[in-house]
C-alpha positions as CSV (number, residue, x, y, z in Angstrom):
1,R,103.4,-6.3,8.8
2,C,99.7,-5.2,8.8
3,A,97.5,-8.3,8.6
4,F,94.5,-6.2,7.8
5,A,96.2,-4.6,4.8
6,T,97.4,-7.9,3.5
7,F,93.9,-9.3,3.9
8,L,92.6,-6.5,1.7
9,S,95.1,-7.4,-1.0
10,A,96.7,-4.0,-0.8
11,G,99.6,-5.1,1.4
12,E,101.7,-2.3,2.8
13,S,100.2,0.1,0.2
14,L,96.8,0.2,1.9
15,Q,97.4,3.7,3.3
16,M,98.6,5.0,0.0
17,V,95.6,3.6,-1.8
18,H,93.3,5.0,0.9
19,D,94.9,8.5,0.7
20,A,94.8,8.6,-3.1
21,Y,91.1,7.7,-3.3
22,F,90.0,10.1,-0.6
23,K,91.8,13.0,-2.2
24,K,89.4,12.7,-5.2
25,V,86.1,11.5,-3.7
26,T,83.2,13.8,-4.0
27,Y,79.5,13.8,-3.1
28,Q,78.7,13.5,-6.8
29,D,80.6,10.2,-6.9
30,L,78.1,8.7,-4.5
31,L,75.1,9.4,-6.8
32,I,75.1,6.3,-8.9
33,P,72.8,7.5,-11.8
34,Q,74.9,10.6,-12.2
35,D,78.1,8.7,-11.9
36,V,77.1,6.3,-14.6
37,A,76.2,9.2,-16.9
38,R,79.4,11.1,-16.1
39,R,81.5,8.1,-17.0
40,G,79.5,7.6,-20.2
41,V,78.7,3.9,-19.5
42,E,74.9,4.1,-19.9
43,E,74.9,2.0,-23.1
44,V,77.8,-0.4,-22.5
45,A,76.5,-3.9,-23.2
46,G,76.9,-6.5,-20.5
47,Y,77.8,-4.1,-17.7
48,F,76.1,-6.0,-15.0
49,Y,77.5,-3.9,-12.1
50,R,75.8,-0.8,-13.6
51,D,72.5,-2.7,-14.2
52,D,72.4,-4.1,-10.7
53,A,73.6,-0.8,-9.1
54,L,70.9,1.2,-10.8
55,G,68.2,-1.3,-9.9
56,Y,69.2,-1.2,-6.2
57,W,69.5,2.6,-6.4
58,K,65.9,2.8,-7.8
59,L,64.6,0.6,-5.0
60,L,66.4,2.5,-2.2
61,H,65.3,5.8,-3.7
62,Q,61.7,4.7,-3.8
63,Y,61.9,3.6,-0.1
64,C,63.6,6.9,0.9
65,S,61.0,8.9,-1.0
66,E,58.2,7.1,0.8
67,M,59.8,7.7,4.2
68,V,60.5,11.4,3.4
69,D,57.0,11.9,2.1
70,L,55.6,10.5,5.4
71,T,57.9,12.7,7.5
72,Y,57.8,16.1,5.6
73,L,54.7,17.7,4.1
74,G,56.7,20.1,2.0
75,D,60.1,21.7,1.3
76,Q,59.7,24.3,4.0
77,D,59.4,21.5,6.6
78,V,62.8,20.1,5.4
79,H,64.3,23.6,5.4
80,R,63.1,24.3,9.0
81,D,64.3,20.9,10.4
82,E,67.2,22.2,12.5
83,E,68.5,18.7,13.4
84,L,68.6,17.7,9.8
85,Q,70.3,20.9,8.8
86,N,72.8,20.6,11.7
87,F,73.6,17.0,10.5
88,A,74.2,18.1,6.9
89,R,76.4,21.0,8.1
90,E,78.4,18.7,10.4
91,V,79.0,16.0,7.7
92,A,80.1,18.6,5.2
93,Q,82.2,20.8,7.5
94,C,83.6,18.3,10.0
95,G,83.5,15.0,8.1
96,F,85.1,16.5,5.0
97,R,87.3,19.2,6.5
98,G,90.3,19.7,4.4
99,F,88.7,18.6,1.2
100,P,88.2,21.3,-1.5
101,N,84.7,22.6,-1.2
102,N,84.0,19.9,1.5
103,A,84.1,17.3,-1.2
104,G,80.9,18.7,-2.7
105,F,78.8,17.5,0.3
106,P,75.9,19.9,0.8
107,S,76.0,21.9,4.1
108,T,72.2,22.3,3.9
109,I,69.4,20.2,2.6
110,P,66.8,22.6,1.3
111,T,64.1,20.3,-0.3
112,K,62.4,17.0,-0.1
113,D,64.1,15.9,-3.3
114,A,67.5,16.8,-1.9
115,I,66.9,14.7,1.3
116,K,65.6,11.8,-0.8
117,E,68.8,11.9,-2.8
118,Y,71.0,12.4,0.2
119,L,69.5,9.4,2.1
120,T,69.6,7.2,-0.9
121,A,73.3,8.0,-1.4
122,I,74.1,7.2,2.2
123,I,72.2,4.0,2.4
124,Y,73.3,2.8,-1.1
125,N,77.0,3.5,-0.4
126,I,77.1,1.9,3.1
127,S,75.3,-1.2,1.9
128,V,75.2,-2.1,-1.8
129,F,78.4,-0.3,-2.9
130,H,80.3,-1.5,0.2
131,C,79.4,-5.1,-0.5
132,A,80.1,-4.9,-4.2
133,V,83.6,-3.6,-3.8
134,N,84.7,-5.2,-0.5
135,F,83.3,-8.7,-0.5
136,Q,84.9,-11.2,-2.8
137,T,81.6,-12.7,-3.8
138,F,82.6,-13.7,-7.3
139,Q,85.6,-15.6,-6.1
140,Y,83.5,-17.6,-3.7
141,A,80.3,-18.0,-5.7
142,A,81.6,-18.4,-9.2
143,F,82.9,-22.0,-8.5
144,T,80.3,-24.5,-7.5
145,P,81.8,-28.0,-6.9
146,N,79.9,-31.1,-8.1
């Protein structure tokens, strides 16, 4: 019996859950503002996850924008950055090999706006989103003993 799978509340079905999710995941799913709009939940009252997610996205995007603006003078600088372009190509072609259209991950990053979005998506998903869906914060923080 897999203790890790049991810990994640998926039991022996963890591999099935993992495989089903990753057959459908795309780059667009990582872009929170577009994901909220695509699902039509912009106006749902009391949707605190959305509200918090968009707030964090905005902060991270502002930070990434400032760092990109310090690093690149213009779109041509981004386009000519061979290491950046090799990174994007490797993520798309190797990291998502076997996915239709490389799961929509761009194999090039042509502009400053594109790298700002890409960096924001990476940082958001490995930090904020990961914590939101993997840590059982509510279960531990919702009950405060006297």
